[in-house]
N, C-alpha and C positions, 0 to 999 in steps of 0.2 A: 431071716430077712427083716422081720418085724423088729427084732431086737436091735438090728443095725440101724434102723431108722430112728428108733428111740434114742440111741446113743448120739446120733448126729444132731437130733433136735436139742439134746441136752448141751452139746458143745456150743451150738449156735446161741442158746440161751445164756450160757456163761460169757460168751464174747460180747453179747449185747449189754449185759449187766456191767461188764468191765468198762466198756465204752461210755456207758451212761455215768458211771461213777467217776471216770477220769475227766469227762467233759465239764462237770460241775466244779467250780472253784470257790473256795471260801476266802481266798486272799482279797484284800481290799483293792479297789480300783486304783489305776495309776494316779489319777487326779487326787483321789483321797489321800493316797500315800504321800504325794508331794506336799499337799496342803498341811498334812500332819507333821511333816519334817522340816518345814521352812521356819527358821527362828524368827520370833517376833521382831527382832531388831532390823531385819532386812525385808519385812513385809511392807507392801506399798502403804504410804501415808498420805493424808490429805494436806496439801500445801495451802496455808492460809493466804487469802488475797491480800495484796498490798493495800495500804490505807486509801490511796487514790482510787484503786479498783473497787473498793468497798463503798466509796462515796465520802468525800471530804468537803465540808463547808467552812471556808476561810472567811473570817471577819476582818475586814480591812478598815482601820480608822485612818482618815486622811484629811489633810487641810482642805478647806472649802474651795480653794483655788484649783484643786486637782480634780474637781468633780467631772468636768468635761473629759479629761484624760482618762479617768477611770471608767466613765461610761463607755468609752471606746475600747479600753483595755479588757473589760469584763468579757464580752463575747469572743474577742480574739484569744484570750487566755483559756477560757472554758472549752473552746472548740479544739485547741491544740493540747489540752490536758484533760482527757475524758475522766469523768468521776469527780472533778474538782468544781465546786461552785463558789463564786465570790459574792459575799454580802458586803456592800459598801456603806460606810457611815461617814459623813463629812461634817466638819465644824471647824472652829478656830483651833489651830494646833495646840494652843495653851489649854483650852478646855478639854481636848481629847487626852492630853498628857495627864491632866489632873484626874480624869476618869480612870485611866489605866492605873495610876498610883493607888486609887481607891478600890481597885479590884474589878473594874469592868472587863468583861471577857473580850479580848481582841487577840488576833494572831499576828497582824502586821500593823505598824504605825508609820504613816508617811507624813512628814511634817514640812511646813513651809520655811523651816529654819533648821539650824543645827543645835540650837540651844535646848529645845524641848526633848529631842531624842537623847542628848547627852545627860539630861536629868534622869532619864530612865536607865541609861547605862550606869551612871554613878550610883543609882539605887539598886543595882544588881537585878533589874527587872527585864533584862534583854538576853537573848541568845547571841553572843558575839557583839562586835562593835557596830556603830552606825555606818550606813552606806550612803554617800552623796549620790543623788541620781538625777538632779536637774538644777537649772538656774533660771532666774527671771529678772526682768528689769521693771522699773516703775514708770508710770505716766500719769498725767493729770487727765481726769475725765470731767465732762460737763454734759448736761442734757443737750439733745440735738437742737433745741431752741435757743440754748445758751443765753438765758435772760440777763445774766450779769455781765455779758460781753467779755468773758475771760479769754484772753489771747496768749498770755504767757503765765508761767507759774507765779510771777510777781503779783498778778492780779488776785491771787488767793488771799492776799493780805490787805486788800482794799477795804475801806469801811463798808459795812452792811452786807458783805459777801458771806453767804452761808456755806460753811465747809462741813462736809460729812466725813467722819473718821470712824475708826474701830476702837475697841477697848484698849486700855493701856498695855495689857499683857499679850495682845494679839500680834503676831509677827509683822503684819503689814504696818502696824502703827510704829513699831521700832524702826522699820526701814524708812517709812515716810518721814519720821522725825529726823533721821539722819540726812535724808535728802533735803529737808527744809534747812537744816543747819548748814549743809553744803551750799545751798542756794543763797543763804544770807551772806556768804563770802564772795558771791559772784559780782562782777562789775554792774553797776546800775541798780542793785537791790538796796532798799533802805536799811539803815542800821538796825531798825527795830523790826525787821521782816519776820524773824522767828517768833517774837512775842505777838505781833499782829496776826500772824497766821493762827496761832493757838487760840487767840481771843475770838477768832471767827468760827471756831468749831461749835456747832449747834447740836450735834448728835454724835454719840459713840455707839456703834453697832457691834453685834456679837462677833461678826466675822466679815471678811472682805466681800463675800457674795451679798451680804445684807447692805453693805455700803453701796455697791453698784445698784442694787434694787431701789434704794432710796433715791439715787440720782435718776434712775429710769422713770420714777414716779414724779419727778420734778420737785421733790421735797428738799432739795439742796441745790447750790449753785456749782459746786466743784468738789473734787476729792482726789486723793492720790491713791492709786491702786496698782496692781500688777498689770503689765502689758497684756498678759494672756486673758485677764478678766475683761479688759477693755475690748479686746479683739472678739470676745465671745458675745458681746452685746451689740444689738442693732439700734439701741435707743440712746446711745451716748456717743459723743465724739471726743477725740483726744487732743491734748495740748502737750507737746513734747517737753521733757525735762532735759536741759543741756547735758551732754555726755560727761562734762567735767563735774557735774553735781549729782548725776544719777547714782543709784546704789544697786549692786548685784545681790540678789537674794539667792541663797543656796538652800536647796531642799535635801533633806536626809531622811532615811527610813531605818527601822529596826524590826527585828523579830521579837515579839513580846514573850518573855520567859514563861508565863503560865500557859502559853498556847498548848493545846492538846495535840497539835499537828505541826511541830517545829520543822520537820523535814519539808513538808509541803509549803509551809510559810516561807522558809528560806528559798525554796525553789521559785516562788512567786516574786520575792524581792529581787532575786538575781535576774529573773526574766524582765522585770520592770526597769531595772537599772541597766539592762543589756540592750542589744541592738533592736529587738522588737519593741520594747518599751520606749526607747529613745526615738524610734520612728514615729510613734504615736505622739509623744510629748513635743517633738520638733514640729510636727504638723500643726500643732496648736499654738506655736509661738514660744515654747519653752526653750531655754538654752541648755547646752551640755553642762554637766556638773563641773564646778571649778575644782 
């Protein structure tokens, strides 16, 4: 009987040993096996963020007459394009064009004419052609007190009238000179109108905003500026230029070739020239591009 018990205990011991041995596995886990066999080419990769998502600061060089429009465009564009910040710098278009040619860092150039953007296109300093995005007309402005009693553009040529103008290369000067030449051909204008007007110029400012500022301070009697600049000031009044003598100013913009963000720069220029930008420009008195 005792021997039978011993045998049974031995059998049980062998069974337990077999179970213990079979339960332990030295094979790698399923997860480890899959990880080890996934080729590197199909392993998950980190997708880099787009430039806008990473944060882009676009530098916009613009004609001084566009300051109000860009002040309004900046928050509108930034809110609809997360990650993009606009840095606005305004001056005479001619001065900004020269800075860009000399290597100043800009992404977009918005000019009050088509001549200065074309210079950059011809110099191979742009990405693509120039885009016309706005128009403007001219008007005569006088201080609200109107000390010289200017009531028509003809009065700008009267003796002792102090006319404020901009520098010779500034677009507003080219447009104003053309308007004056047109006025000289109008009925009732003196034959020497053009020469008398130029003789009355007492100051040539850096840009059109500076011309308006001079009139606001009462440091001149009259000036020819854009309709939009006159509309933006509460310290000057306007004297209309006859439609037959007025001049249409055409504004054009380009993406500057050295821009580190040409895609984002082009997106802004397209937006500004499109319906959203046109709504802002139109609200300030700008005309659609010709």
